[in-house]
C-alpha positions in Angstrom: -43.6 7.6 28.1 -43.4 7.7 24.5 -46.5 8.4 22.3 -46.9 4.6 21.8 -46.6 3.7 25.1 -44.8 -0.1 25.9 -44.6 -1.8 22.4 -44.5 -5.4 21.6 -43.0 -6.9 18.5 -43.5 -10.0 16.9 -41.0 -11.2 14.2 -38.5 -9.0 15.7 -35.1 -11.0 14.6 -36.4 -10.9 11.1 -34.9 -8.4 8.4 -37.7 -6.1 8.6 -38.3 -6.8 12.3 -34.7 -5.9 13.6 -34.7 -2.8 11.8 -38.0 -1.6 13.2 -37.0 -2.6 16.7 -33.7 -0.6 16.6 -35.7 2.5 15.2 -38.3 2.3 18.1 -35.3 1.9 20.4 -33.5 5.1 18.8 -37.1 6.9 19.5 -37.1 5.9 22.8 -39.8 3.6 22.8 -39.5 0.8 25.4 -39.9 -2.4 23.5 -40.7 -6.1 24.3 -40.3 -8.8 21.5 -41.7 -12.3 21.4 -39.0 -14.8 20.3 -38.3 -18.4 20.1 -34.7 -17.4 20.3 -33.8 -15.3 23.2 -29.7 -15.4 22.6 -30.4 -14.0 19.1 -32.2 -11.0 20.8 -29.6 -10.5 23.1 -26.7 -10.5 20.3 -29.1 -7.8 18.3 -29.6 -5.9 21.4 -27.2 -6.2 24.2 -27.0 -4.9 27.6 -30.9 -5.8 28.1 -32.3 -2.9 26.0 -35.0 -5.0 24.8 -37.5 -7.0 27.1 -37.9 -10.5 26.0 -40.8 -12.9 26.2 -39.8 -16.4 25.2 -42.6 -17.9 23.4 -43.9 -19.6 20.0 -47.1 -18.5 18.3 -48.0 -22.1 17.5 -47.8 -22.9 21.2 -50.8 -21.0 23.2 -49.5 -21.9 26.6 -46.3 -20.2 26.0 -48.1 -16.7 25.2 -49.5 -16.5 28.7 -48.9 -12.7 30.1 -47.6 -11.8 26.8 -49.6 -8.5 26.7 -49.1 -7.3 30.3 -48.6 -3.5 30.1 -48.4 -3.4 26.2 -50.3 -0.4 24.5 -48.8 -0.9 20.8 -48.2 -4.1 18.8 -46.5 -4.5 15.7 -47.1 -8.0 14.4 -44.4 -8.8 12.0 -43.9 -12.8 12.5 -44.1 -15.4 9.8 -43.1 -18.6 8.7 -39.6 -19.2 7.2 -39.8 -22.5 4.9 -36.7 -24.6 5.6 -34.3 -25.1 2.7 -35.4 -28.5 1.9 -38.8 -27.3 1.3 -39.2 -26.8 -2.4 -42.4 -25.2 -2.6 -41.9 -21.9 -0.7 -45.4 -20.3 -0.8 -47.5 -23.7 -0.1 -45.3 -24.9 2.7 -47.8 -26.0 5.5 -46.0 -23.9 8.0 -47.4 -20.9 6.7 -50.8 -21.7 8.0 -49.7 -23.0 11.3 -47.5 -20.1 12.3 -49.3 -17.1 10.3 -53.1 -17.8 10.4 -53.3 -20.2 13.6 -50.6 -18.4 15.2 -52.4 -15.0 15.1 -55.4 -16.4 16.5 -53.3 -17.7 19.5 -51.9 -14.2 19.7 -55.0 -12.3 19.8 -56.5 -14.6 22.4 -53.4 -14.0 24.4 -53.6 -10.4 24.1 -57.5 -10.3 25.0 -57.0 -8.7 28.3 -53.9 -6.6 27.5 -54.2 -2.5 27.6 -53.6 -2.3 23.8 -54.7 0.8 22.0 -53.3 0.2 19.0 -51.8 -2.1 16.3 -50.6 -3.0 13.0 -50.2 -6.0 11.1 -47.2 -6.1 8.4 -48.5 -8.1 5.8 -47.7 -8.7 2.2 -49.3 -8.3 -1.2 -49.6 -12.0 -1.7 -52.9 -11.6 0.4 -54.6 -9.8 -2.5 -54.2 -12.5 -5.1 -52.0 -12.0 -8.4 -54.9 -10.4 -10.4 -55.0 -7.4 -7.6 -51.4 -7.1 -8.1 -51.3 -7.0 -12.0 -53.8 -4.4 -12.2 -52.4 -2.3 -9.5 -55.8 -2.0 -7.6 -56.1 -0.4 -4.3 -56.3 -2.7 -1.3 -60.1 -1.8 -1.1 -61.2 -2.9 -4.4 -64.4 -4.5 -4.4 -64.5 -8.3 -4.7 -60.5 -8.7 -4.9 -59.4 -12.2 -6.2 -58.6 -14.7 -3.5 -54.7 -15.7 -2.9 -53.5 -18.5 -5.2 -51.0 -19.8 -2.6 -51.1 -21.0 1.1 -48.8 -18.1 2.1 -51.2 -15.5 0.7 -54.5 -17.2 2.2 -52.3 -17.5 5.6 -51.5 -13.7 5.7 -55.3 -12.8 4.7 -56.5 -15.0 7.4 -54.2 -13.2 10.1 -55.2 -9.5 8.4 -58.8 -10.3 9.1 -58.3 -12.0 12.4 -56.4 -8.7 13.5 -58.7 -6.1 12.2 -61.7 -8.1 13.9 -60.0 -8.0 16.9 -59.6 -4.3 16.7 -63.4 -3.8 15.9 -64.2 -5.9 18.8 -61.9 -4.0 21.1 -62.7 -0.7 19.7 -58.9 0.1 19.2 -57.0 1.1 16.1 -55.9 -1.8 14.2 -54.3 -1.4 10.7 -52.7 -3.7 8.1 -49.9 -2.8 6.1 -49.0 -4.8 2.6 -45.6 -4.8 1.5 -44.1 -5.7 -2.2 -40.7 -7.1 -2.6 -38.3 -5.5 0.1 -34.7 -4.3 -0.9 -32.2 -2.4 1.2 -31.7 -5.8 3.5 -27.7 -5.8 3.7 -27.2 -8.4 0.7 -30.6 -10.3 1.7 -33.6 -10.7 -0.2 -34.8 -11.3 -3.8 -32.9 -8.3 -5.3 -29.8 -9.1 -4.0 -29.9 -12.7 -5.1 -30.8 -11.4 -8.6 -28.1 -9.0 -8.6 -25.6 -11.7 -7.5 -26.7 -14.0 -10.3 -26.3 -11.4 -12.9 -22.9 -10.7 -11.5 -21.8 -14.3 -11.4 -23.3 -14.9 -15.2 -25.8 -17.2 -13.9 -28.9 -14.8 -15.2 -29.3 -14.9 -18.8 -29.8 -11.7 -21.4 -33.3 -11.2 -20.1 -36.1 -10.7 -22.8 -37.4 -7.2 -23.5 -40.7 -7.6 -21.5 -42.3 -4.5 -20.1 -43.7 -6.0 -17.2 -44.2 -3.8 -13.8 -43.2 -4.6 -10.3 -43.5 -2.5 -7.0 -40.8 -2.6 -4.5 -40.1 -0.6 -1.2 -36.6 0.3 0.9 -36.9 -1.3 4.1 -36.3 2.0 5.7 -39.2 3.2 3.9 -41.2 0.5 5.0 -40.3 1.1 8.6 -41.1 4.9 8.2 -44.6 3.8 6.5 -45.6 1.6 9.7 -44.7 4.3 12.1 -46.9 6.6 10.2 -49.7 4.5 10.0 -49.6 3.5 13.5 -49.2 7.0 14.8 -51.9 8.7 12.5 -55.3 9.5 14.0 -57.2 8.3 11.0 -55.9 4.8 10.1 -57.9 2.5 11.9 -59.6 -0.4 10.6 -57.8 0.4 7.2 -55.5 -1.6 4.6 -52.7 0.1 3.1 -50.1 -0.8 0.6 -46.7 0.6 1.0 -44.4 1.1 -2.1 -41.5 3.6 -3.1 -44.1 4.9 -5.8 -42.2 3.5 -8.9 -42.7 0.6 -11.4 -39.7 -1.8 -12.4 -39.4 -4.3 -14.9 -37.0 -7.3 -14.6 -35.4 -6.1 -17.9 -34.8 -2.8 -16.5 -33.1 -4.4 -13.3 -31.0 -6.5 -15.7 -29.5 -3.6 -17.5 -29.2 -1.5 -14.5 -27.2 -4.3 -13.0 -24.9 -4.6 -15.7 -24.4 -0.8 -16.0 -23.6 -0.7 -12.1 -21.2 -3.9 -12.8 -19.3 -1.9 -15.3 -20.4 -4.4 -17.8 -21.8 -4.2 -21.5 -25.7 -5.0 -22.2 -25.6 -7.8 -24.6 -27.5 -7.2 -28.0 -29.3 -10.6 -27.9 -31.6 -12.1 -25.4 -32.7 -15.5 -24.5 -36.1 -16.6 -26.3 -39.0 -16.7 -24.1 -39.8 -20.3 -25.0 -36.5 -21.2 -24.1 -37.0 -20.0 -20.4 -40.4 -21.4 -20.4 -39.0 -24.9 -21.3 -36.2 -24.6 -18.7 -38.5 -23.5 -16.1 -40.8 -26.4 -16.7 -38.2 -29.1 -16.5 -37.2 -27.2 -13.4 -40.8 -27.6 -11.7 -40.8 -31.3 -12.8 -37.3 -31.8 -11.2 -38.4 -29.8 -8.0 -41.3 -32.1 -7.7 -39.2 -35.5 -7.9 -36.4 -34.4 -6.2 -37.9 -32.5 -3.4 -35.5 -29.8 -3.6 -35.8 -26.3 -4.9 -34.3 -25.5 -8.5 -33.0 -22.4 -9.6 -35.7 -21.8 -12.4 -39.5 -23.1 -12.0 -42.5 -21.9 -13.7 -43.3 -20.0 -10.3 -39.9 -18.1 -10.4 -40.4 -17.6 -14.0 -43.7 -16.1 -13.4 -42.4 -13.5 -10.7 -39.9 -12.5 -13.2 -42.3 -12.0 -16.0 -45.5 -10.8 -14.6 -46.9 -7.7 -13.4 -47.0 -7.1 -9.5 -47.6 -3.3 -9.4 -49.7 -2.0 -6.5 -51.5 1.4 -5.7 -49.9 2.8 -2.5 -51.9 6.1 -3.0 -53.9 5.7 0.1 -50.6 5.9 2.0 -49.4 8.9 0.0 -52.6 10.6 1.0 -51.6 10.3 4.5 -48.2 12.3 3.7 -46.0 9.4 3.1 -43.1 10.4 0.9 -40.3 7.3 0.1 -36.9 8.2 0.2 -35.2 5.4 -1.9 -35.4 4.0 -5.1 -34.1 0.6 -6.6 -31.5 2.1 -8.7 -29.3 3.4 -6.0 -29.8 0.0 -4.4 -28.5 -1.9 -7.3 -25.7 0.2 -7.3 -24.9 -0.3 -3.6 -25.3 -4.0 -3.9 -23.1 -4.2 -7.1 -20.5 -2.1 -5.3 -20.6 -4.6 -2.4 -20.2 -7.5 -4.9 -16.9 -6.0 -6.0 -15.5 -4.5 -2.7 -17.2 -7.1 -0.2 -19.3 -5.8 2.7 -18.2 -3.0 4.9 -16.5 -4.0 8.0 
């Protein structure tokens, strides 16, 4: 039997979850996944390599028997807004799936022989002020999240940490910033594609600071936290230890595409005007716009986070954003590998 025993993974078919499951299988861990789409699980892991519990976090009755024999939990499940939902971070489904669904999960696992768990959360649970100052997760009186997505994640974090304390088991939280290395998915890939297609303007020379992490490093961090003997009842932030500005990403993308860097930039007041108009249009039309005030804030503001607590455990990230930008640019030029 592996040192983690039988493992349960929620959110297994997501971009991070599927890679985590594959890493666990490669290490010889027996894995069961909670899913609403068993056919997707079988496509990802054929030959019945993964146990399947068909259920929905929002439907408590479907979770009966979920924890039978489970010793380790990786909880990654989250709500994915539908394409027609314009306000990604305030979609009502976040609370129903993430906050209420985690309560249902804890109830379903009340009698399970779980010894350890980790909740893979987001830096959005810290509130934007914490990110802009790069505070550790343990900072006193952190600001409350300013969106439903962040509030739901924070509620789920608190629920699972309380579950761990009540059961006397090791429960931890890992918060992630922007994740890259997702085979063409994610915010970074969309930004690189926009630059390549000429849809991203010459960006102002703003020295904002943002954190990120490669998906493989995120998985390595989760495995380190759940295996480490001193991580119980703790919250960690996982980053690649570097900071990136939007201007830096823009310039590196052009260089990776073999294009010159323009000598001019779009005035900030123009971007703000377009973002304001995009926000109005999004609310009136009920569909997403390419640039809104929220999008502009993400591109301009600081979102740097202190991952020193994780490094103190021995975490050493292996990837950086520059190599990923080069890989994405090459992918656009040559197409995905067969």
